[in-house]
N, C-alpha and C positions, 0 to 999 in steps of 0.2 A: 605633786609627788616629790619624793626625795629618795635617794639611794646611797648605800655605802657598802663597800666590800670589807668583810670582817674575817680575820684569820682564825676561824673555827669551822668544824664540820657543819654541814647543813642541819643535821639533827639537833645539834647544840643550839644553833641560832633559832630554829623552830621552837624548841622548848622554852627559850627565853621570852617568846611571845605567848605561846599557848598555855604555859604554866603560870597561873595567877601569882603564886608566891615569888617566882623568879621575876616576873614582869614588874611587880611592885618595887623590886630592888633597884631597877634602873629607870623605870617610868614614874618619876616622882611628881610630875605636874599635870597628871591627867588620869582618867579612869576609862578602861576599856573592858567590855564584856564580850567574851568569845561567842560568835554566832555559829561558826562552823569552820571546818578545815578540810583540806584535800591532800591526803597522802604525804603529810609533813612537807609539802611544797608551797602551800598557801593557807592563809587563814583570813577570816573576816570578823570584824568586831563592831559592836555598837560603841560609839564614843559618848562618854558622859551619860546624859539622859536618853540617848538614842536618836537625837535629832540629826546627827551626822554619822558617817560610817568610815571605817578604816579597813583597807585591804592590804595585806602583806603578802608579797610574792618572794620566794627564796630560790636562788639559782646556784647550783653546785658549780664552783669554779676550781675544783680540785679537791684532794683529800682533806685539806685544812683551810679552805677558803670558800666563803659564801657571799654572794651578792644579795643584799636585803633591799627590797624596793617597797616603799610605803606610799599608798595613795589614799588621801583623805577626801571624801566626797560629801555631797549634800551640804556644802557651805553656802553662806548667804550671798557673797559677791566676790569679785576679784580682789578687793582689798583684804578681805578675810583670808582668801586663798593664799595670798602672798605672806601674810603673817603666820599662817599655819605651816606653810612650807619652811619658813625659817625656823620655826619651833621644831619641826620634824628633823631638820638637819642637826640641831642641837641634841635632840633625843637620840638620834642614831649615833652620835658621838658618845653619848652616855652608855648606850648599849655596847658599843665597841669597847669602851673602857671596862665595863662590867665583865664582858666575855673574855677579853684578852688579858685580864690581870690574873 
């Protein structure tokens, strides 16, 4: 898992994940398909071909701050998990740049 606090309202952060057009603007190195969401607070996705999954949880930290937590599951082993964790840290930095600019 990886997380990052971003200076935008929760709904804005949610839309950056749930809306495919927005997602493609900041997530340039992967493909996610929305599986479902819960009240604009969480969403689950198939990653790539669907062999692994991504769960996004959003936490309201005030009127203009949201904690975004991403958990990528169904990975092959610990080595892959460490690699994916580093990639999600970079992706969340891209998300922050996209939303805060």
